[in-house]
All heavy atoms as a GROMACS GRO file, in nm:
protein
  584
    1MET      N    1  15.686   3.260  10.805
    1MET     CA    2  15.688   3.380  10.735
    1MET      C    3  15.541   3.448  10.743
    1MET      O    4  15.527   3.570  10.752
    1MET     CB    5  15.730   3.355  10.585
    1MET     CG    6  15.881   3.330  10.578
    1MET     SD    7  15.936   3.296  10.404
    1MET     CE    8  15.945   3.474  10.359
    2TYR      N    9  15.442   3.357  10.734
    2TYR     CA   10  15.313   3.417  10.749
    2TYR      C   11  15.287   3.494  10.870
    2TYR      O   12  15.240   3.609  10.866
    2TYR     CB   13  15.197   3.300  10.740
    2TYR     CG   14  15.067   3.336  10.764
    2TYR    CD1   15  14.985   3.397  10.663
    2TYR    CD2   16  15.002   3.321  10.883
    2TYR    CE1   17  14.861   3.432  10.684
    2TYR    CE2   18  14.876   3.358  10.905
    2TYR     CZ   19  14.804   3.418  10.800
    2TYR     OH   20  14.672   3.462  10.830
    3ALA      N   21  15.335   3.434  10.986
    3ALA     CA   22  15.315   3.497  11.112
    3ALA      C   23  15.391   3.629  11.124
    3ALA      O   24  15.354   3.728  11.191
    3ALA     CB   25  15.363   3.404  11.224
    4GLY      N   26  15.511   3.624  11.051
    4GLY     CA   27  15.585   3.753  11.056
    4GLY      C   28  15.520   3.865  10.985
    4GLY      O   29  15.509   3.973  11.039
    5TYR      N   30  15.454   3.840  10.870
    5TYR     CA   31  15.391   3.954  10.785
    5TYR      C   32  15.266   3.993  10.868
    5TYR      O   33  15.245   4.117  10.883
    5TYR     CB   34  15.336   3.893  10.653
    5TYR     CG   35  15.457   3.882  10.553
    5TYR    CD1   36  15.486   3.764  10.502
    5TYR    CD2   37  15.513   4.006  10.502
    5TYR    CE1   38  15.591   3.762  10.403
    5TYR    CE2   39  15.604   3.993  10.413
    5TYR     CZ   40  15.643   3.874  10.359
    5TYR     OH   41  15.737   3.877  10.259
    6VAL      N   42  15.196   3.907  10.928
    6VAL     CA   43  15.072   3.948  11.000
    6VAL      C   44  15.120   4.026  11.136
    6VAL      O   45  15.055   4.125  11.167
    6VAL     CB   46  14.989   3.819  11.036
    6VAL    CG1   47  14.863   3.854  11.138
    6VAL    CG2   48  14.935   3.758  10.908
    7THR      N   49  15.219   3.977  11.201
    7THR     CA   50  15.257   4.044  11.326
    7THR      C   51  15.306   4.180  11.298
    7THR      O   52  15.275   4.285  11.361
    7THR     CB   53  15.377   3.965  11.390
    7THR    OG1   54  15.313   3.844  11.426
    7THR    CG2   55  15.416   4.036  11.524
    8LEU      N   56  15.386   4.199  11.184
    8LEU     CA   57  15.436   4.330  11.153
    8LEU      C   58  15.326   4.430  11.109
    8LEU      O   59  15.315   4.548  11.142
    8LEU     CB   60  15.542   4.330  11.042
    8LEU     CG   61  15.681   4.279  11.079
    8LEU    CD1   62  15.770   4.264  10.966
    8LEU    CD2   63  15.739   4.377  11.185
    9ALA      N   64  15.223   4.365  11.045
    9ALA     CA   65  15.098   4.455  11.006
    9ALA      C   66  15.031   4.495  11.132
    9ALA      O   67  14.993   4.616  11.136
    9ALA     CB   68  15.008   4.361  10.924
   10PHE      N   69  15.022   4.412  11.239
   10PHE     CA   70  14.962   4.458  11.360
   10PHE      C   71  15.034   4.568  11.421
   10PHE      O   72  14.974   4.671  11.458
   10PHE     CB   73  14.956   4.340  11.444
   10PHE     CG   74  14.912   4.372  11.596
   10PHE    CD1   75  14.783   4.394  11.617
   10PHE    CD2   76  15.011   4.374  11.693
   10PHE    CE1   77  14.734   4.423  11.755
   10PHE    CE2   78  14.962   4.407  11.826
   10PHE     CZ   79  14.835   4.438  11.851
   11PHE      N   80  15.166   4.556  11.425
   11PHE     CA   81  15.243   4.668  11.482
   11PHE      C   82  15.247   4.794  11.406
   11PHE      O   83  15.229   4.906  11.466
   11PHE     CB   84  15.392   4.626  11.509
   11PHE     CG   85  15.412   4.518  11.626
   11PHE    CD1   86  15.465   4.403  11.603
   11PHE    CD2   87  15.366   4.561  11.748
   11PHE    CE1   88  15.481   4.312  11.704
   11PHE    CE2   89  15.372   4.468  11.862
   11PHE     CZ   90  15.430   4.350  11.831
   12TRP      N   91  15.245   4.788  11.275
   12TRP     CA   92  15.228   4.915  11.195
   12TRP      C   93  15.090   4.970  11.201
   12TRP      O   94  15.082   5.094  11.209
   12TRP     CB   95  15.248   4.880  11.033
   12TRP     CG   96  15.396   4.880  11.001
   12TRP    CD1   97  15.481   4.779  10.976
   12TRP    CD2   98  15.488   4.994  11.023
   12TRP    NE1   99  15.610   4.822  10.950
   12TRP    CE2  100  15.618   4.957  10.978
   12TRP    CE3  101  15.461   5.133  11.043
   12TRP    CZ2  102  15.722   5.047  10.964
   12TRP    CZ3  103  15.569   5.213  11.038
   12TRP    CH2  104  15.692   5.189  11.003
   13ALA      N  105  14.995   4.890  11.224
   13ALA     CA  106  14.851   4.946  11.249
   13ALA      C  107  14.850   5.024  11.375
   13ALA      O  108  14.792   5.124  11.390
   13ALA     CB  109  14.750   4.841  11.236
   14LYS      N  110  14.920   4.958  11.479
   14LYS     CA  111  14.919   5.033  11.610
   14LYS      C  112  14.990   5.168  11.599
   14LYS      O  113  14.959   5.265  11.653
   14LYS     CB  114  14.980   4.940  11.712
   14LYS     CG  115  14.898   4.830  11.761
   14LYS     CD  116  14.950   4.743  11.866
   14LYS     CE  117  14.958   4.832  11.997
   14LYS     NZ  118  14.947   4.759  12.123
   15MET      N  119  15.117   5.157  11.532
   15MET     CA  120  15.189   5.277  11.509
   15MET      C  121  15.116   5.392  11.438
   15MET      O  122  15.127   5.512  11.465
   15MET     CB  123  15.324   5.257  11.445
   15MET     CG  124  15.419   5.182  11.528
   15MET     SD  125  15.589   5.158  11.463
   15MET     CE  126  15.558   5.020  11.360
   16ALA      N  127  15.039   5.358  11.330
   16ALA     CA  128  14.963   5.444  11.261
   16ALA      C  129  14.853   5.514  11.344
   16ALA      O  130  14.824   5.632  11.335
   16ALA     CB  131  14.897   5.367  11.134
   17LYS      N  132  14.792   5.420  11.429
   17LYS     CA  133  14.692   5.486  11.521
   17LYS      C  134  14.753   5.593  11.606
   17LYS      O  135  14.687   5.696  11.635
   17LYS     CB  136  14.627   5.362  11.594
   17LYS     CG  137  14.527   5.415  11.697
   17LYS     CD  138  14.405   5.474  11.642
   17LYS     CE  139  14.305   5.503  11.751
   17LYS     NZ  140  14.255   5.639  11.756
   18VAL      N  141  14.862   5.556  11.670
   18VAL     CA  142  14.931   5.647  11.755
   18VAL      C  143  14.964   5.779  11.675
   18VAL      O  144  14.942   5.895  11.733
   18VAL     CB  145  15.054   5.592  11.824
   18VAL    CG1  146  15.134   5.694  11.901
   18VAL    CG2  147  15.010   5.471  11.909
   19ALA      N  148  15.021   5.767  11.556
   19ALA     CA  149  15.053   5.872  11.470
   19ALA      C  150  14.920   5.971  11.446
   19ALA      O  151  14.933   6.087  11.454
   19ALA     CB  152  15.113   5.842  11.347
   20GLN      N  153  14.810   5.900  11.419
   20GLN     CA  154  14.696   5.973  11.387
   20GLN      C  155  14.654   6.042  11.506
   20GLN      O  156  14.604   6.162  11.512
   20GLN     CB  157  14.578   5.883  11.339
   20GLN     CG  158  14.602   5.833  11.200
   20GLN     CD  159  14.496   5.726  11.162
   20GLN    OE1  160  14.437   5.657  11.255
   20GLN    NE2  161  14.475   5.708  11.036
   21ASP      N  162  14.655   5.985  11.627
   21ASP     CA  163  14.631   6.046  11.752
   21ASP      C  164  14.705   6.174  11.790
   21ASP      O  165  14.657   6.275  11.830
   21ASP     CB  166  14.625   5.956  11.871
   21ASP     CG  167  14.516   5.846  11.856
   21ASP    OD1  168  14.423   5.864  11.778
   21ASP    OD2  169  14.528   5.744  11.929
   22LYS      N  170  14.834   6.155  11.763
   22LYS     CA  171  14.932   6.262  11.784
   22LYS      C  172  14.905   6.381  11.693
   22LYS      O  173  14.901   6.500  11.732
   22LYS     CB  174  15.080   6.216  11.769
   22LYS     CG  175  15.118   6.120  11.871
   22LYS     CD  176  15.144   6.184  12.003
   22LYS     CE  177  15.226   6.087  12.097
   22LYS     NZ  178  15.243   6.139  12.219
   23LEU      N  179  14.868   6.350  11.564
   23LEU     CA  180  14.841   6.458  11.469
   23LEU      C  181  14.710   6.525  11.507
   23LEU      O  182  14.707   6.648  11.497
   23LEU     CB  183  14.833   6.403  11.326
   23LEU     CG  184  14.962   6.357  11.270
   23LEU    CD1  185  14.944   6.278  11.135
   23LEU    CD2  186  15.058   6.481  11.245
   24ALA      N  187  14.616   6.449  11.553
   24ALA     CA  188  14.481   6.510  11.596
   24ALA      C  189  14.503   6.601  11.721
   24ALA      O  190  14.432   6.699  11.735
   24ALA     CB  191  14.377   6.401  11.616
   25ALA      N  192  14.604   6.568  11.805
   25ALA     CA  193  14.633   6.638  11.921
   25ALA      C  194  14.707   6.765  11.896
   25ALA      O  195  14.714   6.859  11.979
   25ALA     CB  196  14.705   6.554  12.027
   26GLY      N  197  14.756   6.787  11.774
   26GLY     CA  198  14.829   6.905  11.742
   26GLY      C  199  14.980   6.899  11.774
   26GLY      O  200  15.029   6.997  11.819
   27THR      N  201  15.044   6.798  11.747
   27THR     CA  202  15.189   6.779  11.768
   27THR      C  203  15.263   6.873  11.668
   27THR      O  204  15.215   6.907  11.563
   27THR     CB  205  15.235   6.629  11.741
   27THR    OG1  206  15.367   6.632  11.787
   27THR    CG2  207  15.209   6.592  11.608
   28THR      N  208  15.384   6.901  11.718
   28THR     CA  209  15.468   6.991  11.627
   28THR      C  210  15.555   6.902  11.530
   28THR      O  211  15.612   6.953  11.430
   28THR     CB  212  15.565   7.078  11.720
   28THR    OG1  213  15.640   6.990  11.798
   28THR    CG2  214  15.488   7.173  11.802
   29GLU      N  215  15.547   6.772  11.548
   29GLU     CA  216  15.635   6.676  11.464
   29GLU      C  217  15.550   6.616  11.368
   29GLU      O  218  15.538   6.495  11.348
   29GLU     CB  219  15.693   6.575  11.555
   29GLU     CG  220  15.790   6.628  11.657
   29GLU     CD  221  15.843   6.524  11.738
   29GLU    OE1  222  15.764   6.442  11.800
   29GLU    OE2  223  15.972   6.516  11.760
   30THR      N  224  15.472   6.698  11.285
   30THR     CA  225  15.378   6.661  11.191
   30THR      C  226  15.453   6.565  11.074
   30THR      O  227  15.402   6.468  11.031
   30THR     CB  228  15.305   6.764  11.126
   30THR    OG1  229  15.401   6.864  11.060
   30THR    CG2  230  15.218   6.844  11.227
   31ALA      N  231  15.568   6.616  11.026
   31ALA     CA  232  15.644   6.532  10.930
   31ALA      C  233  15.667   6.395  10.973
   31ALA      O  234  15.655   6.294  10.893
   31ALA     CB  235  15.758   6.611  10.885
   32PHE      N  236  15.712   6.378  11.087
   32PHE     CA  237  15.744   6.248  11.148
   32PHE      C  238  15.624   6.156  11.145
   32PHE      O  239  15.626   6.035  11.103
   32PHE     CB  240  15.808   6.261  11.281
   32PHE     CG  241  15.830   6.128  11.352
   32PHE    CD1  242  15.942   6.052  11.319
   32PHE    CD2  243  15.740   6.087  11.450
   32PHE    CE1  244  15.956   5.928  11.386
   32PHE    CE2  245  15.764   5.971  11.515
   32PHE     CZ  246  15.863   5.883  11.479
   33TYR      N  247  15.516   6.200  11.208
   33TYR     CA  248  15.397   6.126  11.214
   33TYR      C  249  15.324   6.096  11.077
   33TYR      O  250  15.267   5.988  11.065
   33TYR     CB  251  15.301   6.187  11.326
   33TYR     CG  252  15.350   6.173  11.461
   33TYR    CD1  253  15.394   6.284  11.530
   33TYR    CD2  254  15.366   6.052  11.517
   33TYR    CE1  255  15.446   6.268  11.660
   33TYR    CE2  256  15.422   6.037  11.643
   33TYR     CZ  257  15.467   6.143  11.718
   33TYR     OH  258  15.513   6.130  11.842
   34GLU      N  259  15.337   6.192  10.990
   34GLU     CA  260  15.279   6.162  10.857
   34GLU      C  261  15.364   6.064  10.784
   34GLU      O  262  15.303   5.975  10.711
   34GLU     CB  263  15.280   6.296  10.776
   34GLU     CG  264  15.163   6.394  10.828
   34GLU     CD  265  15.173   6.533  10.754
   34GLU    OE1  266  15.271   6.557  10.685
   34GLU    OE2  267  15.079   6.606  10.781
   35ALA      N  268  15.493   6.057  10.795
   35ALA     CA  269  15.572   5.960  10.738
   35ALA      C  270  15.554   5.831  10.802
   35ALA      O  271  15.549   5.721  10.729
   35ALA     CB  272  15.724   5.996  10.759
   36LYS      N  273  15.521   5.833  10.924
   36LYS     CA  274  15.488   5.697  10.999
   36LYS      C  275  15.359   5.638  10.942
   36LYS      O  276  15.351   5.515  10.911
   36LYS     CB  277  15.473   5.728  11.144
   36LYS     CG  278  15.446   5.608  11.236
   36LYS     CD  279  15.574   5.527  11.263
   36LYS     CE  280  15.658   5.600  11.362
   36LYS     NZ  281  15.762   5.516  11.420
   37ILE      N  282  15.266   5.724  10.908
   37ILE     CA  283  15.136   5.676  10.851
   37ILE      C  284  15.154   5.627  10.709
   37ILE      O  285  15.100   5.526  10.667
   37ILE     CB  286  15.024   5.790  10.858
   37ILE    CG1  287  14.988   5.814  11.001
   37ILE    CG2  288  14.904   5.756  10.782
   37ILE    CD1  289  14.901   5.940  11.027
   38LYS      N  290  15.232   5.704  10.632
   38LYS     CA  291  15.253   5.661  10.495
   38LYS      C  292  15.336   5.525  10.490
   38LYS      O  293  15.305   5.447  10.405
   38LYS     CB  294  15.340   5.772  10.418
   38LYS     CG  295  15.251   5.891  10.401
   38LYS     CD  296  15.334   6.002  10.326
   38LYS     CE  297  15.247   6.122  10.303
   38LYS     NZ  298  15.328   6.244  10.252
   39THR      N  299  15.419   5.502  10.581
   39THR     CA  300  15.495   5.383  10.580
   39THR      C  301  15.416   5.274  10.628
   39THR      O  302  15.407   5.157  10.562
   39THR     CB  303  15.620   5.389  10.678
   39THR    OG1  304  15.708   5.500  10.646
   39THR    CG2  305  15.707   5.266  10.681
   40ALA      N  306  15.318   5.292  10.720
   40ALA     CA  307  15.222   5.190  10.753
   40ALA      C  308  15.126   5.161  10.630
   40ALA      O  309  15.099   5.032  10.605
   40ALA     CB  310  15.135   5.239  10.860
   41GLN      N  311  15.092   5.251  10.559
   41GLN     CA  312  15.002   5.230  10.445
   41GLN      C  313  15.072   5.157  10.336
   41GLN      O  314  15.022   5.054  10.279
   41GLN     CB  315  14.957   5.368  10.385
   41GLN     CG  316  14.856   5.434  10.460
   41GLN     CD  317  14.826   5.574  10.412
   41GLN    OE1  318  14.901   5.642  10.347
   41GLN    NE2  319  14.713   5.632  10.449
   42PHE      N  320  15.211   5.187  10.314
   42PHE     CA  321  15.290   5.111  10.221
   42PHE      C  322  15.293   4.958  10.273
   42PHE      O  323  15.274   4.872  10.180
   42PHE     CB  324  15.434   5.170  10.217
   42PHE     CG  325  15.520   5.079  10.140
   42PHE    CD1  326  15.531   5.088  10.001
   42PHE    CD2  327  15.607   4.996  10.212
   42PHE    CE1  328  15.618   4.996   9.927
   42PHE    CE2  329  15.692   4.908  10.129
   42PHE     CZ  330  15.693   4.908   9.996
   43TYR      N  331  15.318   4.942  10.385
   43TYR     CA  332  15.333   4.806  10.439
   43TYR      C  333  15.207   4.720  10.422
   43TYR      O  334  15.204   4.614  10.370
   43TYR     CB  335  15.377   4.797  10.576
   43TYR     CG  336  15.393   4.659  10.626
   43TYR    CD1  337  15.524   4.590  10.605
   43TYR    CD2  338  15.301   4.578  10.684
   43TYR    CE1  339  15.534   4.454  10.642
   43TYR    CE2  340  15.328   4.433  10.720
   43TYR     CZ  341  15.444   4.384  10.698
   43TYR     OH  342  15.460   4.253  10.716
   44ILE      N  343  15.096   4.785  10.453
   44ILE     CA  344  14.961   4.721  10.445
   44ILE      C  345  14.918   4.693  10.304
   44ILE      O  346  14.874   4.578  10.264
   44ILE     CB  347  14.855   4.803  10.515
   44ILE    CG1  348  14.877   4.822  10.668
   44ILE    CG2  349  14.712   4.738  10.490
   44ILE    CD1  350  14.877   4.702  10.747
   45GLN      N  351  14.954   4.784  10.222
   45GLN     CA  352  14.907   4.763  10.078
   45GLN      C  353  15.012   4.689   9.995
   45GLN      O  354  14.964   4.616   9.900
   45GLN     CB  355  14.896   4.904  10.004
   45GLN     CG  356  14.778   4.988  10.065
   45GLN     CD  357  14.783   5.132  10.021
   45GLN    OE1  358  14.875   5.171   9.939
   45GLN    NE2  359  14.680   5.220  10.057
   46ARG      N  360  15.130   4.700  10.024
   46ARG     CA  361  15.232   4.635   9.934
   46ARG      C  362  15.309   4.512   9.985
   46ARG      O  363  15.341   4.420   9.913
   46ARG     CB  364  15.338   4.736   9.894
   46ARG     CG  365  15.299   4.860   9.838
   46ARG     CD  366  15.248   4.838   9.691
   46ARG     NE  367  15.364   4.805   9.617
   46ARG     CZ  368  15.362   4.760   9.486
   46ARG    NH1  369  15.246   4.751   9.429
   46ARG    NH2  370  15.465   4.728   9.414
   47MET      N  371  15.312   4.492  10.113
   47MET     CA  372  15.389   4.388  10.176
   47MET      C  373  15.294   4.285  10.240
   47MET      O  374  15.316   4.165  10.219
   47MET     CB  375  15.480   4.440  10.291
   47MET     CG  376  15.588   4.537  10.246
   47MET     SD  377  15.696   4.478  10.115
   47MET     CE  378  15.794   4.368  10.197
   48LEU      N  379  15.189   4.328  10.308
   48LEU     CA  380  15.103   4.230  10.369
   48LEU      C  381  15.037   4.134  10.271
   48LEU      O  382  15.007   4.016  10.308
   48LEU     CB  383  14.996   4.302  10.449
   48LEU     CG  384  14.901   4.226  10.530
   48LEU    CD1  385  14.971   4.131  10.630
   48LEU    CD2  386  14.798   4.307  10.601
   49PRO      N  387  14.995   4.177  10.152
   49PRO     CA  388  14.939   4.079  10.062
   49PRO      C  389  15.025   3.955  10.048
   49PRO      O  390  14.962   3.852   9.990
   49PRO     CB  391  14.918   4.163   9.927
   49PRO     CG  392  14.901   4.301   9.976
   49PRO     CD  393  14.995   4.310  10.099
   50ARG      N  394  15.149   3.959  10.054
   50ARG     CA  395  15.228   3.835  10.040
   50ARG      C  396  15.194   3.727  10.140
   50ARG      O  397  15.211   3.603  10.123
   50ARG     CB  398  15.381   3.874  10.070
   50ARG     CG  399  15.435   3.981   9.967
   50ARG     CD  400  15.567   4.014   9.989
   50ARG     NE  401  15.626   4.106   9.902
   50ARG     CZ  402  15.749   4.145   9.897
   50ARG    NH1  403  15.836   4.099   9.980
   50ARG    NH2  404  15.780   4.241   9.798
   51ALA      N  405  15.128   3.773  10.246
   51ALA     CA  406  15.080   3.670  10.354
   51ALA      C  407  14.973   3.577  10.294
   51ALA      O  408  14.965   3.460  10.340
   51ALA     CB  409  15.026   3.732  10.465
   52LYS      N  410  14.903   3.620  10.184
   52LYS     CA  411  14.805   3.538  10.121
   52LYS      C  412  14.866   3.405  10.053
   52LYS      O  413  14.813   3.296  10.068
   52LYS     CB  414  14.727   3.615  10.022
   52LYS     CG  415  14.624   3.712  10.077
   52LYS     CD  416  14.545   3.772   9.967
   52LYS     CE  417  14.448   3.871  10.017
   52LYS     NZ  418  14.361   3.928   9.912
   53GLY      N  419  14.978   3.436   9.997
   53GLY     CA  420  15.050   3.319   9.950
   53GLY      C  421  15.098   3.221  10.042
   53GLY      O  422  15.088   3.094  10.024
   54HIS      N  423  15.149   3.269  10.153
   54HIS     CA  424  15.199   3.179  10.266
   54HIS      C  425  15.079   3.112  10.322
   54HIS      O  426  15.095   2.989  10.355
   54HIS     CB  427  15.271   3.259  10.362
   54HIS     CG  428  15.396   3.314  10.321
   54HIS    ND1  429  15.496   3.241  10.284
   54HIS    CD2  430  15.443   3.439  10.290
   54HIS    CE1  431  15.608   3.312  10.239
   54HIS    NE2  432  15.561   3.447  10.235
   55ALA      N  433  14.961   3.171  10.339
   55ALA     CA  434  14.839   3.118  10.377
   55ALA      C  435  14.799   2.995  10.293
   55ALA      O  436  14.766   2.891  10.348
   55ALA     CB  437  14.731   3.211  10.412
   56ALA      N  438  14.799   3.027  10.165
   56ALA     CA  439  14.771   2.915  10.073
   56ALA      C  440  14.859   2.790  10.084
   56ALA      O  441  14.816   2.677  10.074
   56ALA     CB  442  14.779   2.973   9.925
   57CYS      N  443  14.982   2.823  10.107
   57CYS     CA  444  15.085   2.706  10.118
   57CYS      C  445  15.057   2.628  10.242
   57CYS      O  446  15.056   2.499  10.246
   57CYS     CB  447  15.229   2.762  10.126
   57CYS     SG  448  15.287   2.814   9.971
   58ILE      N  449  15.021   2.700  10.354
   58ILE     CA  450  14.986   2.636  10.476
   58ILE      C  451  14.858   2.550  10.460
   58ILE      O  452  14.849   2.435  10.504
   58ILE     CB  453  14.959   2.734  10.594
   58ILE    CG1  454  15.092   2.796  10.630
   58ILE    CG2  455  14.902   2.674  10.716
   58ILE    CD1  456  15.075   2.938  10.715
   59GLN      N  457  14.761   2.606  10.387
   59GLN     CA  458  14.628   2.534  10.371
   59GLN      C  459  14.643   2.407  10.286
   59GLN      O  460  14.576   2.306  10.300
   59GLN     CB  461  14.522   2.625  10.317
   59GLN     CG  462  14.478   2.735  10.406
   59GLN     CD  463  14.397   2.838  10.348
   59GLN    OE1  464  14.387   2.849  10.230
   59GLN    NE2  465  14.320   2.919  10.439
   60ASN      N  466  14.743   2.422  10.186
   60ASN     CA  467  14.763   2.297  10.097
   60ASN      C  468  14.826   2.181  10.164
   60ASN      O  469  14.825   2.069  10.116
   60ASN     CB  470  14.838   2.342   9.973
   60ASN     CG  471  14.740   2.432   9.882
   60ASN    OD1  472  14.626   2.409   9.871
   60ASN    ND2  473  14.810   2.514   9.804
   61GLY      N  474  14.892   2.200  10.275
   61GLY     CA  475  14.959   2.089  10.344
   61GLY      C  476  15.087   2.054  10.277
   61GLY      O  477  15.136   2.122  10.184
   62VAL      N  478  15.136   1.940  10.314
   62VAL     CA  479  15.257   1.880  10.273
   62VAL      C  480  15.241   1.761  10.185
   62VAL      O  481  15.339   1.683  10.153
   62VAL     CB  482  15.362   1.843  10.392
   62VAL    CG1  483  15.387   1.982  10.471
   62VAL    CG2  484  15.289   1.746  10.475
   63ASP      N  485  15.121   1.724  10.135
   63ASP     CA  486  15.097   1.612  10.066
   63ASP      C  487  15.197   1.598   9.939
   63ASP      O  488  15.237   1.491   9.915
   63ASP     CB  489  14.952   1.600  10.030
   63ASP     CG  490  14.858   1.569  10.145
   63ASP    OD1  491  14.907   1.535  10.251
   63ASP    OD2  492  14.740   1.603  10.129
   64SER      N  493  15.202   1.703   9.866
   64SER     CA  494  15.277   1.689   9.742
   64SER      C  495  15.425   1.665   9.774
   64SER      O  496  15.494   1.595   9.704
   64SER     CB  497  15.268   1.812   9.657
   64SER     OG  498  15.318   1.929   9.735
   65MET      N  499  15.484   1.726   9.881
   65MET     CA  500  15.621   1.709   9.914
   65MET      C  501  15.633   1.561   9.974
   65MET      O  502  15.734   1.495   9.942
   65MET     CB  503  15.674   1.795  10.011
   65MET     CG  504  15.816   1.793  10.056
   65MET     SD  505  15.869   1.915  10.169
   65MET     CE  506  15.878   2.050  10.080
   66MET      N  507  15.545   1.518  10.059
   66MET     CA  508  15.560   1.392  10.103
   66MET      C  509  15.530   1.274  10.005
   66MET      O  510  15.565   1.153  10.033
   66MET     CB  511  15.463   1.375  10.230
   66MET     CG  512  15.493   1.472  10.341
   66MET     SD  513  15.664   1.477  10.391
   66MET     CE  514  15.684   1.339  10.478
   67ALA      N  515  15.487   1.309   9.890
   67ALA     CA  516  15.453   1.194   9.787
   67ALA      C  517  15.592   1.152   9.727
   67ALA      O  518  15.595   1.048   9.662
   67ALA     CB  519  15.375   1.260   9.675
   68LEU      N  520  15.699   1.235   9.750
   68LEU     CA  521  15.830   1.179   9.690
   68LEU      C  522  15.887   1.083   9.784
   68LEU      O  523  15.890   1.097   9.907
   68LEU     CB  524  15.916   1.309   9.683
   68LEU     CG  525  15.882   1.421   9.584
   68LEU    CD1  526  15.971   1.536   9.604
   68LEU    CD2  527  15.898   1.362   9.436
   69SER      N  528  15.948   0.981   9.731
   69SER     CA  529  16.027   0.883   9.820
   69SER      C  530  16.168   0.922   9.828
   69SER      O  531  16.214   1.009   9.742
   69SER     CB  532  16.015   0.743   9.756
   69SER     OG  533  16.095   0.739   9.640
   70SER      N  534  16.236   0.871   9.920
   70SER     CA  535  16.379   0.901   9.935
   70SER      C  536  16.459   0.869   9.817
   70SER      O  537  16.570   0.919   9.780
   70SER     CB  538  16.435   0.839  10.066
   70SER     OG  539  16.429   0.689  10.047
   71ASP      N  540  16.411   0.771   9.743
   71ASP     CA  541  16.486   0.727   9.612
   71ASP      C  542  16.488   0.837   9.512
   71ASP      O  543  16.574   0.843   9.414
   71ASP     CB  544  16.431   0.597   9.557
   71ASP     CG  545  16.450   0.484   9.655
   71ASP    OD1  546  16.558   0.475   9.725
   71ASP    OD2  547  16.364   0.385   9.646
   72ASP      N  548  16.380   0.919   9.510
   72ASP     CA  549  16.378   1.028   9.414
   72ASP      C  550  16.485   1.131   9.439
   72ASP      O  551  16.512   1.208   9.340
   72ASP     CB  552  16.243   1.101   9.433
   72ASP     CG  553  16.126   1.015   9.380
   72ASP    OD1  554  16.146   0.922   9.314
   72ASP    OD2  555  16.011   1.026   9.438
   73PHE      N  556  16.554   1.128   9.540
   73PHE     CA  557  16.655   1.231   9.567
   73PHE      C  558  16.804   1.167   9.538
   73PHE      O  559  16.893   1.239   9.565
   73PHE     CB  560  16.652   1.275   9.726
   73PHE     CG  561  16.531   1.346   9.751
   73PHE    CD1  562  16.412   1.302   9.813
   73PHE    CD2  563  16.521   1.483   9.699
   73PHE    CE1  564  16.300   1.368   9.839
   73PHE    CE2  565  16.403   1.564   9.732
   73PHE     CZ  566  16.296   1.498   9.799
   74VAL      N  567  16.810   1.039   9.496
   74VAL     CA  568  16.934   0.995   9.475
   74VAL      C  569  16.978   1.018   9.322
   74VAL      O  570  16.898   1.003   9.238
   74VAL     CB  571  16.935   0.836   9.488
   74VAL    CG1  572  17.060   0.777   9.460
   74VAL    CG2  573  16.884   0.801   9.637
   75PHE      N  574  17.096   1.057   9.307
   75PHE     CA  575  17.141   1.093   9.164
   75PHE      C  576  17.192   0.967   9.104
   75PHE      O  577  17.260   0.889   9.117
   75PHE     CB  578  17.248   1.198   9.177
   75PHE     CG  579  17.197   1.326   9.222
   75PHE    CD1  580  17.214   1.369   9.349
   75PHE    CD2  581  17.151   1.421   9.129
   75PHE    CE1  582  17.159   1.484   9.394
   75PHE    CE2  583  17.102   1.540   9.174
   75PHE     CZ  584  17.106   1.568   9.299
   0.00000   0.00000   0.00000
């Protein structure tokens, strides 16, 4: 999941850059490119921070899960 959030952020950043370049060049599709930039901003501000939680899980490792024995799962 961490890689997914980061990869999508990369692609949204690339799309926002293209949209900014198109707007600077004077495209007639301003609404489309402005919406693309706003969507990229939303993703970066609201969705990408979730990657921090996944990064913390990765850094903590599996020690707490591996501390359970198979007998702990028997009812």
